[in-house]
C-alpha positions, 0 to 999 in steps of 0.5 A: 616821103617825097615833097614837091614844093615851088619856089615861094615856101622855100624862099620864106623858109630860108628867110626865116632861118629855119631851112634845116626844118625841111630836112629834119621832117623829110630826111632829104630835100630835092629841089627840081632845077627849074625851082632851084634856078628861080630861087638863085635868080631871086634877090631875097635872103632865102635865095643866098641860104639855098645857094650855100646848102645846095 
């Protein structure tokens, strides 16, 4: 299954420490370059977690 998401849900899931749930549910998480750039440019706690997972 391929799931496409915008920035906010990914940052919010990461911010509460449950980014691993996406991998558990879908096996593989592919973040489009534009979404990744927007996430790492954010100053949210979730953005730091995304950077370390990528």
